[in-house]
N, C-alpha and C positions, 0 to 999 in steps of 0.2 A: 444538104450535107450528107455524106456517105458514112457508113459504118467504119470504113477504113480511115476516113479523116477523123471521126470521133474517137474511135477506140484503138486504132493501129499503133500509135505511139506508146500506149500503155501495155499493149499485148506483145510487142516485139521482144523476143527472147524468152517469153513465158513457156514453161514446161508443164505446169499444173495450174488449172483454172477451176475455181469453184464459183458457180453462178447461183445465187440465191434469189429466187423470185417466186413468191407464193401464188402468183396469178398467171401462170402459163396454162391457160385453160381453153382459150378460143383459137380458131384457125389463124387469125392475124397475129396473135401472140406467138404461136408456134412458128409462123413464117418469119417473124422478127428474130427468133432464136436461130432459125436456119441461116438467115443472113449474117448473124453474128458469127456462127460457126464457119461459114464460107469466108468471112474476113480473116479468121484465124488461119484457115487453110491457105489463103492467098499470101499472107505475110510471112509464114514460117518457111524456113529452108526445107527443101524436099526431103533431106535426110533426117530431119528432126521429127519427133513425135510429141504432140501436145495432148495431155490428158484433161478432159473437161468433165466436171461433175455438176449436174443440175440438181438443186434442192428446190422442190416445189411442193404443193399440197394437192391432194386428189380432190377434184371437183365432186361435191356430194350429189349433184344432180346429173351431171354429164360426164361421169368418170370414164365410161366406155369410149366416148368420143375423144376425151383427153388422152386416153391410153393409145388410141388409134393414131393420134397426132405425134405422140412422143415415143411410143413403144417401138420395138424392133419390127421390121417389116416381115410379115408372114409370107412364106413361099407357097 
């Protein structure tokens, strides 16, 4: 089952999304988040903008790695 099938009907028309998940710490979790965001981008009209706010917790042992997965890309 795809993210679009699972979440698409609930996200259609959304303008503001707050995602609360205290366990976005590992690569596969960040990848799942990316797939969720891609689903939002796919279903929204091109002219619309959707604001997504992620609420999570810093990993006390691998915070640097978590920041690398979630932080802005450094140029």
